[in-house]
RODO-2510 file (C-alpha; in nm, 4 decimals, decimal comma):
residues 115
     n   res          X          Y          Z
     1     g    10,9042    16,7432    -1,2000
     2     s    11,0307    17,0262    -0,9707
     3     r    10,8143    17,3091    -0,8685
     4     i    10,9424    17,6681    -0,7962
     5     g    10,7972    17,9739    -0,6331
     6     i    10,8429    18,3188    -0,7599
     7     l    10,8550    18,5845    -0,4780
     8     d    10,8472    18,9615    -0,5054
     9     h    10,9478    19,1494    -0,1893
    10     g    10,8453    18,8401     0,0210
    11     r    10,5038    18,8093    -0,1597
    12     l    10,4533    18,4743    -0,3408
    13     l    10,3510    18,5539    -0,6942
    14     q    10,3340    18,2111    -0,8613
    15     v    10,4101    17,8456    -0,7916
    16     g    10,4563    17,5888    -1,0710
    17     t    10,6964    17,3952    -1,2710
    18     p    10,9536    17,6081    -1,4713
    19     l    10,7516    17,5106    -1,7862
    20     e    10,4258    17,6202    -1,6315
    21     i    10,5633    17,9561    -1,5245
    22     l    10,7324    18,0120    -1,8685
    23     l    10,4118    17,9323    -2,0527
    24     a    10,1577    18,1040    -1,8209
    25     p    10,3128    18,3911    -1,6147
    26     v    10,0519    18,5292    -1,3754
    27     n    10,1440    18,8967    -1,4052
    28     a    10,3862    19,1469    -1,5533
    29     t    10,6514    19,0830    -1,2946
    30     v    10,6756    18,7139    -1,3661
    31     s    10,6499    18,7838    -1,7329
    32     g    10,9419    19,0067    -1,7035
    33     l    11,1582    18,7397    -1,5300
    34     v    11,0920    18,4883    -1,8078
    35     r    11,0963    18,7359    -2,0985
    36     n    11,4517    18,6544    -2,2094
    37     v    11,4293    18,2783    -2,1880
    38     n    11,5071    18,1111    -2,5151
    39     r    11,1687    17,9406    -2,5497
    40     a    11,2973    17,7304    -2,8514
    41     r    11,5435    17,5651    -2,6198
    42     a    11,3363    17,5660    -2,2901
    43     i    11,0015    17,4147    -2,4159
    44     p    11,0108    17,0490    -2,4972
    45     l    10,8182    16,9089    -2,7902
    46     s    10,5856    16,7146    -2,5504
    47     a    10,4369    17,0651    -2,4617
    48     a    10,3489    17,1153    -2,8251
    49     v    10,1617    16,7883    -2,9003
    50     e     9,8203    16,8805    -3,0420
    51     t     9,6846    16,5567    -3,1531
    52     q     9,7099    16,2728    -2,9008
    53     a     9,7790    15,9223    -3,0111
    54     g     9,4558    15,7594    -3,1179
    55     e     9,2793    16,0832    -3,2238
    56     d     9,4389    16,1125    -3,5670
    57     l     9,6017    15,7818    -3,6403
    58     l     9,5602    15,8000    -4,0150
    59     t     9,7595    16,1278    -4,0260
    60     g    10,0127    15,9774    -3,7957
    61     a    10,0439    15,6602    -3,9942
    62     r    10,1157    15,8608    -4,3160
    63     s    10,4029    16,0543    -4,1388
    64     p    10,7330    15,9032    -4,2517
    65     a    10,9469    15,7583    -3,9868
    66     d    11,2144    16,0184    -4,0438
    67     r    10,9661    16,2865    -3,9328
    68     m    10,9304    16,1468    -3,5787
    69     l    11,1014    16,3414    -3,3005
    70     e    11,1611    16,2520    -2,9395
    71     a    10,9179    16,4329    -2,6991
    72     r    11,2064    16,5377    -2,4656
    73     l    11,3811    16,7425    -2,7383
    74     p    11,3346    17,1193    -2,7389
    75     l    11,1109    17,2858    -2,9994
    76     e    11,4166    17,4069    -3,1786
    77     a    11,4684    17,0456    -3,2987
    78     a    11,1458    17,0521    -3,4846
    79     l    11,1956    17,3837    -3,6661
    80     p    11,3842    17,2582    -3,9642
    81     q    11,1175    16,9987    -4,0351
    82     l    10,8145    17,2267    -3,9686
    83     l    10,9458    17,5237    -4,1721
    84     g    11,0260    17,3065    -4,4717
    85     s    10,6683    17,1673    -4,4974
    86     t    10,3104    17,2240    -4,4148
    87     d    10,2917    16,8666    -4,2642
    88     r    10,2807    16,8054    -3,8893
    89     v    10,5738    16,6339    -3,7249
    90     g    10,5192    16,3197    -3,5166
    91     v    10,6290    16,3040    -3,1676
    92     q    10,7345    15,9862    -2,9897
    93     q    10,8215    15,9086    -2,6191
    94     e    11,0386    15,6073    -2,5655
    95     g    10,9649    15,4644    -2,8948
    96     r    10,5877    15,5133    -2,8764
    97     f    10,3781    15,7516    -3,0832
    98     m    10,2646    16,0275    -2,8619
    99     g    10,0891    16,2720    -3,1158
   100     l    10,1527    16,5373    -3,3785
   101     v    10,2902    16,8914    -3,3639
   102     s    10,1878    17,1649    -3,6046
   103     r    10,3889    17,4661    -3,7288
   104     q    10,1312    17,6976    -3,5809
   105     r    10,1429    17,5410    -3,2380
   106     v    10,5203    17,5947    -3,2315
   107     i    10,4821    17,9490    -3,3416
   108     d    10,2221    17,9995    -3,0668
   109     l    10,4662    17,8601    -2,7992
   110     l    10,7531    18,0574    -2,9084
   111     s    10,5569    18,3747    -2,8853
   112     p    10,5605    18,4976    -2,5184
   113     p    10,2070    18,5426    -2,3627
   114     l    10,0772    18,8948    -2,3321
   115     v    10,0311    18,9741    -1,9590
***
């Protein structure tokens, strides 16, 4: 992916992918720059996967196929399924099971980090 640098008066503050900068701003200046980003649309489900394929296959196997979402979709795509149930949602990439996403993990990612 593309990497970007954040400058402040010619001083390099942070270098990373847009997602890295959004999820972990290094200081208040960078945090201020990403504060108004719609995190539900900017963060892909792949960033929320907690249980990797192979770690919790029984839970993944019990998840119905209609609860599987594509990894590239934004977090907002999982909100209706996560809010309507306590179950985790399966994530797949190009038809292969990638892992599971919990409601709490999505809530954590939607909350901006305190810097």
